[in-house]
TORVO-453490 format. One record per atom (N, C-alpha, C, O, CB): z, y, x. Coordinates in steps of 0.001 Angstrom, whole numbers, plus 500000, padded with zeros to 6 digits. Atoms other than C-alpha are relative to their C-alpha. Glycine has a CB too. Example, Ala and Ser with C-alpha at 12.3 -4.5 7.8 and 13.67 -1.06 7.14 Angstrom:
2
500000498810500890;507800495500512300;500000501200500900;500665501181501936;501246500027499008;499940498810499180;507140498940513670;500730501090499230;500899502198499739;498585500462500414;
***
This chain:
246
499935498943500485;515366478353514061;499706500401498390;498695499867497935;499318500528500791;500119499921501162;515586479567510512;498827500736499549;498306501640500203;501044500410499587;501453499230500346;512537480637508514;500040501495499944;499202502220500481;499427499572498549;499868498689500157;513899483917507508;499733500827501334;499131501900501382;501315500219499457;500123499457498565;514033484635511296;498783500228500410;498428501268500965;500528499196500963;501440500200499498;510599483616511936;499209501026499321;498365501675499938;499389498531499699;500648498800500743;509412486028509191;500308501516500550;499379502312500685;500507499935498493;499655498998499716;511315488875510311;499262500294501557;498560501264501842;501457499974499809;500575499816498399;510359488301514296;498552500283499862;498029501258500402;500177498552501045;501829499735500145;506454488015513304;499872501211499512;498943501848500010;499059498985498911;500439498755500358;506580491073511550;500324500948500753;499573501919500842;500319500321498910;499739498900499135;508433493059513931;499279499844501217;499221500860501910;501397500161500271;500723500250498904;506427491633516674;498529500703500074;497919501081501074;499925498567500072;501342499419500418;503265492969515058;499799501231500535;498718501627500971;499827500132498580;500142498604499738;504276496418515824;499326500358501384;498263500909501672;501355500611499919;500484499741498307;504279496441519732;498739499394500297;498005499907501141;501050499314501163;501358500585499844;501291494065519489;498784500874499895;497843500891500688;499843499000499040;501096499139500230;499152496672517847;499995501224500746;498943501811500995;499920500304498687;499800498755499466;500609499605519542;499583499752501657;498810500508502245;501618500519499680;500208500067498520;500583498190523274;498707499036500088;498028499022501114;501408499379500860;501133501359499539;497875495143522818;498922500662499527;498029500492500358;500135498269499229;501105499416500658;495242497154520656;499737501386500129;498628501883500326;500091499767498753;500175498524500080;496027500694520568;499540500627501537;499717499959502556;501500500677499454;500122498972501231;494935503488520898;498797499463498909;497697499081499308;499543501659500649;501258500379500786;492766502598517936;499688501181499248;500525501699498509;500162498739499025;500483498717500430;490671505571516919;499282499767498564;498796498689498222;498981500629501134;500434500204501346;489529506369513312;498481500225500150;498090501205500785;500734500991498915;501362499636500096;485863506181512867;499400501537499803;500075502302499114;499593499254498959;500325498912499727;483942509192513409;499311500478498562;499326501662498226;499200499977501277;500693499845501583;482073508981509732;500972499784499112;500605499740497938;498802498951499580;498930500266501162;485333508339507923;499940500686498715;500095500089497650;501306500319500453;500151499142500790;484872511281505951;498820500082499102;498917500517497955;500141500908500620;500994499791500546;481261511034505175;499857498599498690;499244497534498759;498906500162501227;499949501007501219;481774509043501850;498560499978499369;497787500921499536;501162500481498803;501364500118500550;478638507776499930;499752500849498607;498665501345498307;499727498446499749;500179498852501204;479170509836496693;500395501185500063;501552501497499778;500558499741498892;499478498630500225;479128513289496941;499546500797499041;499213501961499261;499880500698500996;500705499217501051;477908514221493601;501256500872499659;502373500586500090;499300499065498655;499127498939500443;479783517246492010;499517499803498381;498357499942497994;499705501659500822;500149500201501433;480230516516488165;501020500803499168;502115500957499709;500132498529499685;499130498823500841;481986518913485541;500706500905500963;501858501288500758;501216499345498977;499383499002499182;482600521158488384;500835499672501051;501334500516501796;500668500764499292;498967500515499291;484698518708490267;499167499339501251;498309498491501006;500934498969499079;500615500782498964;483508517647493813;500240498912500319;501448498682500369;500034500404500916;499826501185499969;482967514164494535;500824499286498965;501812498566499105;500381499833501073;499363500371501365;483871513403491217;500583498669499652;501684498549499116;499062500174499045;499434501569500151;484241509508491044;500941499968500849;502003499689500291;499033498763500307;499039500088499057;486255509565494064;501409500670499668;502490500191500011;499433500546501162;498902499322500511;488607511952492589;500906499591498600;502128499501498473;499458501232499848;499519500467501155;488949510875489086;500609498553499780;501378498166498900;499031500169499224;499686501298499976;489222507353490093;501696499687500564;502151498544500623;498840499354500934;498684499956499874;492881508100491098;501116500106499044;502328500004499236;500112500782500643;499209500017501300;494063508435487692;500747498711499745;501852498895499235;499071500238498814;499170501174500161;495293504647487517;501014500026500805;501999499405500405;499376498835500181;498803500016499138;497608505325490481;501175500883499184;502336500476499194;499610500672501557;499111499460500681;499339507853488350;500875499505498699;502062499580498384;499425500901499783;499433500957501219;499493505811485186;500979498902500409;502133498816499989;498784499220499270;499101501187499483;500814502738486932;501364500273500583;502431499691500387;499288499285501064;498672499532499403;503203504519488887;501136500518499158;502320500275499390;499730501034500885;499236499732501053;504593506136485863;500715499013499277;501940499026499154;499327500569499241;499649501532500614;504963502828484084;500880499305500511;501817498817499879;499019499085500018;498862500647499132;506751501333486889;501231500628500074;502240499923500052;499635499866501333;498848499367499980;509249504061487085;500881499836498782;502090499605498776;499731501275500235;499369500368501413;509735503730483155;500680498592500070;501789498404499572;498817499968498788;499742501303500320;509999500084483512;501506500003500966;502381499207500624;498600498834500440;498551500005498980;513121500701486305;500821500860499362;501965501010499792;499871500559501652;499022498987500587;514528503191484089;500862499040499002;502018499314498680;499171501367499150;499439500890501062;515282500228481597;500461498756500468;500886497949499641;499056499727498977;499309501269499363;516418497414483986;500409500132501331;499758500887502054;499138498823499998;499733499924498723;518088497001487059;499615498975501014;500096497842500996;501168500152500036;500417501016498717;516490495328490166;500892499848500990;501794500648501236;498809500413500757;499033500254498859;518089493737492984;499746500824501106;500639501074501916;499975498618500477;500226499170499075;516240495928495143;499480501467499400;498401501966499718;499071499319500908;500499498934500922;516020498966492848;499592501159500577;498761501848499986;500918500367499080;500526498795499402;515603501727495263;498709499906500786;497900500818500953;500984500526500849;501453500181499348;512783500156497181;499027499929499002;497979500543499203;499834498721500868;501025499945501303;510953499383493633;499625501233499775;498436501543499853;500550499514498657;500093498364500266;511614503296492772;499011500346501099;497933500851500786;501583500954500181;500796499162498831;510091504271496131;498612499468499925;497698500275500094;500623499784501628;501439500357500197;506961502037495612;499284500771498963;498259501396499238;499874498593499652;500607499371501261;506183503408492054;499865501356500249;498806501902499940;500816499812498719;499966498645499865;507069506815492998;498838500377500995;498039501304500861;501402500454500463;501041499647498812;504931506743496079;498532499722499325;497642500551499514;500257498926501510;501213500039500679;502007505286493959;499745501178499236;498801501848499657;499932498902499188;500132498977500524;502339508013491438;499685501417500798;498960502326500393;501003499973499351;500465498484499204;502232510893494164;498705499527500729;497971500423501147;501299500712501329;501469500256499425;499069508771495687;499095500747499189;498134501244499777;499527498454499991;501187499443500907;497087510259492723;500051501292500426;498923501666500748;500120499885498345;500107498626499589;497882513784493700;499350500340501451;498530501207501753;501371500531499948;500542499851498665;497434513150497393;498692499727500386;498109500336501284;500645499335500749;501445500622499881;494167511272497177;499073500962499209;497868500904499453;499899498397499351;500963499230500608;492742513898494835;499885501302500879;498860501929501146;500370500267498499;500152498729498805;493661516706497263;498893499685501357;498044500516501678;501738500242500793;501012500553499325;491692514644499940;498700500094499546;497838500754500126;500237498855500155;501376500163500445;488822513889497942;498971501172499589;497741501120499574;500118499212498933;500696498884500322;487972517276496873;499546500637501271;498424501141501323;500797500890499167;500816499494498846;487576518427500418;500573499083500915;501695499286501379;500114501604500427;499649501170498975;487671515128502721;500132500755501523;499246501515501913;498638498694500003;499865499418498714;489082516182506299;501199499277500528;501889498579499785;500149501580499981;498944500391499550;491604515230508594;501297500481499470;502148499644499168;499893500184501134;498836499380500499;494307517625507419;500449499845498660;501629499923498320;499890501216500174;499729500375501349;493830516819503792;500377498517499857;501039498086498914;498816500315499159;499918501493500042;493791513058504669;501679499838500208;502197498832499722;498954499188501317;498595500298499709;497562513386505744;500615500008498653;501526499197498482;500699501035501008;499304499938501156;498544514221502256;499404498895499139;499970498619498082;499943501385499383;500512501251500687;496567511349501000;500750498843500562;501076497966499761;498429499783500198;499322501115499633;498341508929503265;501493499912500181;502125498871500361;499480499662501045;498573499964500170;501764510147503203;500586499366498841;501529498614499088;500407501269499992;499395500909501085;502610508737499745;499574498594500053;500303497715499594;499656500495498634;500390501470499808;500588505585500554;500974499335500922;501495498269500592;498536499842500596;498949500628499126;502872504849503446;501191500025499533;501785498979499792;500111500522501199;498833500207500459;505889505477501893;499937498796498806;500845497969498717;500520501363499558;499998500983501038;504858503283498913;499938498658500704;500660497733500333;498819500204498992;500065501380499122;503964500451501409;501434499719500470;501962498611500375;498952500120501410;498520500301499411;507370500777502896;501049499664498935;502079499068499248;500576501289500806;499012500371501164;509158500438499451;499612498605499625;500493497814499290;499908501023498655;500283501202500497;507305497505498609;500472498835501171;501077497833500791;498426500003499607;499508500495498990;507973496037502131;501393499762500070;501750498690500558;499648500648500869;498389500157499922;511864496478501864;500102499233498666;500779498207498729;501018501583500055;499836500882501265;511622495112498149;500017498481500293;500901497645500107;498812500279498987;500325501342499632;510014492145499350;500884499212500887;501258498066500637;498812500022500569;498779500691499433;512479491461502027;501252499996499713;502048499299500343;500132500227500978;498565499961500576;515524492291500154;499961498909499174;501069498375499110;500451501316499207;499942500938501015;514692489716497650;499597498519500469;499373497565499724;499118500490498898;500454501377499312;513796486877500087;501059499691501115;501392498538501388;498399500104500720;499051500298498994;516305487373502828;501494499854499362;501880500163498235;499928501138501096;498345500384500501;520090486330502667;500710500642500900;500254500947502002;500543498359500006;498798499516498994;523319487749504141;499683501387500535;499376502343499823;500192498965501342;500428498839499351;522691490317506795;498728500531500286;498582501616500849;500438499963500943;501340499655500350;518927490294506275;499691500520498894;498638501156498862;499290499114500055;500294499312501221;519036491404502873;500846501549500064;500353502553499549;500504498963498669;499431498950499793;521588494012503749;498935501056500863;498622502215500590;501300499612500653;500852499122498748;519306495199506847;498881500600499004;498767501818498863;499173498863501524;501189499742501062;516312495284504215;500084501296499306;499309502252499340;499978498913498862;499599498672500703;518106497703502063;500198501019500662;499574502022500316;501051499967499328;499828499034499099;519275499765504633;498872500518500657;498954501701500987;500807499610500843;501117499482499325;515858500117506270;499053500773499233;498073501291499768;499342499004500581;500984499190500998;514195501804503195;499721501307500575;498590501541501001;500624500246498504;500013498589499400;514814505386504422;499372499977501420;498361500658501593;501509500607500089;500687500004498539;513987504663508299;498455499502499696;497483500000500265;500870498829501190;501641500808499894;510737502543507343;499210501138499247;498084501355499693;499779498157499008;500778499091500747;509583505348504772;499959501106501048;498874501688501036;500618500412498529;500099498866499131;510269508029507553;498948499399501154;498095500150501629;501580500502500600;500708500341498992;508595505962510058;498340500017499747;497449500175500581;500536498718500371;501453500099500380;505383505658507962;499443501435500257;498398501677500861;499780499510498399;500307498618499769;505430509457507862;499374500244501547;498288500716501884;501378500846499756;500257499649498435;505687509531511787;498786499419500262;497998500093500924;501093499446501083;500934500719499587;503129506903512021;498367500958499681;497334500780500327;500256498508499202;501115499225500323;500546509558510310;500002501140500935;498940501475501460;500002500432498568;499878498922499273;501977512522512277;499421499653501587;498819500463502291;501526500441499894;500516500693498624;501199510161515588;498675499939499944;498112500113501025;500495498560500295;501392500197500049;497737509687514453;499377501525500016;498325501807500589;499587499094498656;500511498398499912;497295513606513947;500003500528501517;499074501155502026;501098501078499069;499853499507498819;498598514282517259;499237499302501026;498783499931501981;501271500046500275;500524500673498660;497128511586519492;498706499312499461;497989498880500364;501149498814500754;501457500793500448;494008509946517481;500331498582499760;499360497890499454;498734500026501232;499524501500499771;495721506555517523;500556499470498786;501667499843498411;501102499847501127;499881500630501374;495710504544514277;501021498870499795;501474498548498697;498687499450499626;499203501083500135;497909501636515382;501047499881499306;501178498920498548;500315499689500904;498782499956500719;501229502631514111;499494500013498245;499880499083497535;500925501476500563;500537499909501436;499569503521510499;499562498539499537;499995498049498495;498685501065499915;500723501342500142;497608500122510654;501286498963499553;501254498317498505;499158499504501604;498722500886500237;501268498152510904;500385500526498816;500687499681497972;501201500041501095;499154499494501429;502595500475507920;498992498941498863;499506498308497940;499808502260499579;500764500488501137;499590498921505906;500037498393500191;500199497607499258;498429500652499977;500036501555499896;499425495410507497;501246499164499880;501266498000499478;499466499641501271;498967501165500158;502929494245507678;500451499809498537;500898498677498352;501319500282500893;499687500538501207;503700494241504009;499162499100499456;499525498309498586;500169500869499182;501103501151500607;500491492251503365;500378498828500755;500480497769500135;498248500331500253;499567501269499051;501500489830506169;501277499327499142;501399498142498830;500562500565501778;498660500417500317;504935489732504737;499796499006498433;500461497991498227;501069501560499843;500426500741501153;503449488447501208;499677498513500440;500226497556499893;498743500711499336;500540501096499720;501730485738502874;501019499233500677;500954498028500437;498835500170500684;498878500642499401;504853484717504980;500814499460499022;500864498239498878;500752500850500821;499340500187501153;507048484835502076;499812498934499237;500630498022499118;499845500890499327;500706501035500689;505027482801500050;500010498662500311;500291497694499604;498868500259499998;499927501135499383;504690480413502389;501222499137500564;501282497908500616;499318500238500818;498747500485499314;507958479833503977;501171500223499362;502161499561499675;500170500538501228;498489499772500571;510691481193501838;499901499864498410;498964500212497691;500655501637500428;499871500124501473;511921480341498416;500392501263499436;501145502035500031;500986498953499591;499733498913500850;512024482951495718;501141499921499236;501618498843498880;499011500214499196;498838499947500862;514868484172493773;499425500272498465;500213500149497528;501061501210500544;500403499595501201;512577485203490801;498678499127499642;498086498514500531;499791501544500030;501104500834500269;509739483475488876;498700501048500230;498886502119500808;500127499310498417;501421499271499980;505988484949488741;499782500561501446;499330501702501549;499919501304498858;500062499369498762;505996485422492533;498276499694500383;497801500065501457;501259499293501141;501299499976499923;502173484430491965;499220501296500044;498090501416500518;499625499312499050;500637498786500397;501515487931491044;499835500665501413;498862501382501650;500880500893498881;499876499529498494;502256488864494709;498609499602500635;497902500412501233;501347499217500864;501279500605499623;499292486634495546;498840500820499394;497955501115500197;499934498507499522;500954499363500649;497047488447493216;499774501521500543;498700502062500808;500357499927498578;500005498858499308;498155491653494542;499373500051501381;498483500859501645;501235500373500064;500726500199498636;497230490723498073;498406499911499789;497652500639500435;500546498579500743;501557500168500166;493647489606496830;499392501300499498;498251501631499819;499620498804498939;500841498612500440;492944492999495126;500100500941501185;499176501733501368;500667500835498567;499839499179498786;494205494745498314;498856499620501069;498235500498501668;501490499763500623;500932500412499212;491921492715500346;498515500501499565;497683500971500340;500149498578500053;501269499482500706;489005493537497809;499813501414500167;498685501894500282;500012499730498519;500044498739499963;489949496987498036;499605500610501226;498944501648501234;501076500409499633;500570499779498483;489376497194501886;498811499621500005;498088500297500736;500654499280501138;501469500356499741;486060495334501416;499228500914499420;498151501217499931;499566498692499520;500627498984500550;485131497868499061;499765501390500664;498723502029500515;500610500144498959;499786498934499076;486110500710501353;499019500160500778;498308501165500775;501049499894500734;500639500134498998;484278499241504278;498289499975499355;497396500348500117;500628498700500793;501314500103500667;481017498806502013;499613501034498965;498913500774497987;499927498743499366;500106498920500848;481077502224500439;498572500234499632;498068500335498513;500596501170500602;501699499474500301;477401503049500970;499392498672499277;498753498774498230;498910500407501722;500714501127500427;476298499469500387;500064499790498504;499066499590497811;500490498835500696;499557500030501235;478170499293497158;499307501018498975;498960500707497836;501377500196500104;500793498818500772;476547502681495907;498550499747499774;497898500238498852;500064501354500799;501510500483500261;473057500994496503;499895498857499130;498921498681498398;499271499595501298;499955501298500821;474104497680494887;499910500625498606;498987500159497938;501428499005500235;499633499513501065;475092499704491847;498903501091499463;499073501706498410;501326500483500229;501003499072500495;472015501867491535;500420501473500121;499931502320499374;499694499681498566;499377498780500252;473979504867492361;500916500310498984;501095501522498857;499181500759499867;499272499853501043;476236504632489568;501327500095500446;502041500897499845;499791499036499094;498725499775499760;479486504090491491;500061499517501557;499326498592501901;500963499240498928;500135500390498707;480247503812495245;501285499149500239;502156499121499370;499815501226500966;499191500869499421;482473501382497258;501367500702499827;502234500202499110;499571499670501444;498857498916500079;485151504217497605;500692500003498672;501865499660498523;499437501467500237;499473499957501548;485593504660493799;500576498841499671;501720498857499219;498934500232498929;499454501208500329;486039501129493309;500958499531500703;501685498655500235;499206499160499957;498625500353499287;488538500762495876;501183500510499262;502227499858499224;500082500606501456;498930499443500409;490659502952494154;500532499016498807;501713498701498661;499698501464499626;499693500883501100;490486500686491092;500752498673500096;501570498170499325;498867499717499472;499702501520499381;490941497335493177;501509500356500234;502409499732499671;499017499448501623;498647499798499707;494046499020494641;500967500258498811;502123499838498873;500062501078500900;499159499761501194;495487500073491380;500141498713499239;501143498520498551;499401501106499084;499861501317500779;494931496699489923;501270499228500735;502265498861500110;498478499034500072;498999500641499046;497019495103492990;501401500629499644;502360499859499579;499593500284501625;498627499497500348;499977497554492055;500128499667498461;501275499597498020;500191501671500331;499903500505501435;499284496531488331;500585498593499797;501308498221498873;498623499997499388;499345501267499846;500006493053489471;501513499867500283;502242498991499818;499357499379501002;498463499765499561;503397494094490974;500861500488498652;501991500057498426;500097501298501297;499341499602500969;504238495923487805;500354498750498939;501437498607498371;499230501109499461;499788501153501134;503578492609485474;501155499269500636;502138498939499972;498586498899499697;499003500955499645;505616490682487697;501345500370499841;502149499503499498;499851499628501251;498703499610500360;508701492824487412;500134499936498526;501174499538498001;500315501341500513;499683499845501478;508170493280483821;500245498599499438;500968498461498452;498792500740499183;499990501482500862;507841489354482998;500862499246500779;501303498285500150;498488499129499830;499375501127499365;509792487569485725;501421499792499477;502011500623498787;500008500188501499;498591500314500288;513122485875485298;500701499282501439;500025498724502303;500037498912498598;499324500301499007;515790484986487765;499745498273500186;499711497623499141;501491500542499739;500003501196499593;515386481460489438;501372499179500376;502210499731501089;499189500090500985;498826500625499666;518123478798489695;500161499954501567;499124499762502202;500017498629499368;499776499983498521;519595478910493388;500404498534500279;500669498174501426;501174501115500496;
***
């Protein structure tokens, strides 16, 4: 079996595994009870709000870069950075008034950005029909990410949404381990994955980090900076990489 087939099959199998094997996966009841509740300069949950600024900056930087050069998976990379820029607005809306309805607007651009990266990653590592399928899958997968959020709102089940976040990260591991890249600087994807893992750890340790920093900063606010650093790694990769000889 070709390595490309193994990668695609494993990523596809993850979806029914989560949905039928582990679902329904409920969101924890205290999800919106973030540690830092301070209002500063008239802005509720100040640090959770303003820590979204790096998403806007890096998203716009990525879009500007893509205006000056043509990538093999151009539409997918544009989708990633456009989604990241929109994350700043959706996340600000959510953190001003944390609730399930506002969380929808936080998650929609995140899901679209994840699927943009997912399609770019596959399009740049698969050949032939797989490459064409990865390009054509951009709109369906972006739509699926929105549907996954609507499914959570209607059913309370996060299993589809977890796939939207988990599949691209697992794809990084698999393509780096199994597939040869067409471009240099692939190590930046490993750094992006490391920052993502740190971001999730900071999110889970929101209250603990608030205590460790003496109340200066919560884990959730630092999560935003860590996640933005991961996207920054992808920006650097695109900016600096060169084509590898086949």
